[in-house]
N, C-alpha and C positions, 0 to 999 in steps of 0.2 A: 628574849636575852637580858636577862638580868646580870648585875654584879655579881652576884654570891651565886657559884658551885659554875661561872662560865669557865667554857672549856678555851684554855689559851695557848695548848700546844699546839695547832695550825695556824698561826696570825703570823709567822714570821714572813713566808713570800707576799701579803700583804703590805706587811712593813720594809721590805723591800722595795718593792712596787712605788710604795708613795716615797719613800728616800731619792729613789730614782727621779720620779717625776717632778720630785723638788729641785734636784738636781745640788744634793744634799751629798757630804761623806759620810761613811762610818763615824768616822773621829767627832765628827760636828756633831750628831742626830746624840753621841754617844754623852758628849761635854754637858750638851743644853738636860738630855736628862738623866742626867748623874752617874750614870752607868758604864764602865769600862767597855772598851772598841772589843776584846774579844767575847764578853759576854754578849755582848748585842748582836755581834757575827754569827754565835752557836745562835742566838733566838730566830735571825732569821731565814739559818739553815736549818733548822728544825731541829736543830740537838739538845736545846734548852726550853724552859717553858718560864715564862715572865711571872710574876706574882699580879695580880689587877694592879697593886701600887706601883709598880715598875712600868705595866703597860700603858696607864693612865700620863706617866710621864713623859715615855716615850711617845705618846698619842701629843701631847701639847709641843714637844720640840717639832713634830710635825704637820703642826695648825690642823690638828682633827682631833677626834673624839677617840676613846678606849671601845665604845660600842662598834664604831664605824670602823674601825679595823678587826675589829670579831666580825663583823658582817661581809666583810672581804672575805674572809677566810672561809665564808660557807661556798657551797657550789652553786654556781651563776645559772640561774633558770630561763629557757627564754620565754616562759609564761611563768608569772610571781604575784601571789596576792598576800599584801600585807593590812593584815587587820589592824582595824582602831586599837584593839588592844595589846597591839606589839611591843615590847619594854623599850624604854626610853632610859635615858640615860642624866643625869643630873649635871647641868651648867651653871658656873656658875659668875655674875655679873661682875663689872668694876665695883669696886670698895662703897658699901652703902647701895647697891644696888639690886640686894637680895638674888635668888637663883630661878635657874629657868630649867626645861628639858629641852632633851633633841631627840629624835626620833628618827631613825633612817627608814627610809619610804623604798629605798634599791637597794637589794644587799646582793652579796658575792659581787665578782669582779667584772664591772658592767663599763660600759662607755660611758654610764650616764650616771652624774652623782646627784642625790635626791634626798634632802631633811627637810622636815618640820620641827620648826622652833616653838617652843610655847614660854611666855614670861619673859625673865630676864636675859640679856645680851652683852656681853660687853663692849661695850662703846670703845675703849684704849686700843681695840686689835685689828689693823689692817686687815685687808685679803687682796692679792694679785694673783689670778688663776691666768695659766695656760689659753684657757676657752674660756669660750661665752657664757652669762649667767644668767638666771633672770631671777627676782624674786617679788613674790606674791601674798601681799598681805590679805589672809582667809579671817581673821577678827583683827578686833581693834585699830592700833595704828601704827606706824615705825618712822624714824626719821632716818636718811640715806646718808651718808656724803658719797657719791662719786667720781673721781678724777676733779676732785678741788673743787665742785657745787653740793649746795645743801637741796634735798627735797624732803618732802611730807610728803608719805603714803597712806593713804587712806582703803578702809575695808572694799576687797576689790581690786585694787591699785596695782600694778605691776611696774617695775624698774626694770630694763633690760639692760645691762653690763656687758661692754664688749671685753674680750680677752687681753689683758695684759695691763689691765686698768687696774688703780687703786683703788678701792672703797671699802665700807665699812657701815656697820647697820645697828641700831638699837632699838627696842619698842619705848613707843610714847602711853600705853597707856596697859595699868595691870592686863595679865592674860592674853597680851598680843600673839597672835599665830604666827608666824611668816614661814611659807615654802621656800626653799632654797633647791632650784634646778637647772644643773648646767653640764656642759662636756666633761668630763673627766679628766684631768690632767694629763694621764699617761696617753690622751689619743691625740697624734700631732694634724691638727686642719690641715687643708688640702688647698684650699683657697686661700688666701692673704689679704687682707683689704688693705689698701693703698694708704697709708699715712697711719695704718693704726699701730700703735703704741706697745711693745711685747717689751717681755723681761722675764724673770726668773718671779715662780709665784711665793711671794711670801707672808709670813702672819705678824708680824713683827708688832711692836706693842707704842704706842704716840700717847704724847700728851695731850689731854683733854683739850677741845679748843670752842670756839664762840659756838653755841648752837644756834640752831635757825628761829626764828621769828616762832611765837605758837602758831598762827595762823599760815605761814605761808606754805602754798602748796607748790611756787617757782623755784629754781635752783637762784641762790643768795651769795653773795661772796663777803 
């Protein structure tokens, strides 16, 4: 699914589900996306079709991507094969970090979210999801900050992050490929771990912090 000619007419319900999962109001999303509340309401209800530019701004406000919102508009399949040639969307890294690509690996409104990231990823962007998530380094190496600790992941390494924990990540080498798989935010877990920190999912930007030492594989403060 490329940007050109993408059908944005069915994306409304996916926008509404994502907004409600993040516990955001129409007014909050509209303000961050630079749109009017009535226009955003019409998009969610399928009465207006957003341009790709508007959809990208909505996606940014919802801490996701336009291609992911378009993917959730597709009919979910109990068995689905996503080919390696499936379309990806450009991801812009922080200033001076270049661009990367993100490809959705689970299409439709599913109970899992799964994405493949290749190349740059914005280090200044924090995440906190309702549910658990894993990051797997398929190629290259990556640095992850999770719950205030830093980790260096090499090819084949996996980091598990419990729901409610603030985390962010970035590639260390060019063409690093990271798979991110987790339980979708609209799914409410039935088993609550004692002492787990929970909270509203966020995607706020933060100031850069001191990097982990190049050779570190253990968390550092």
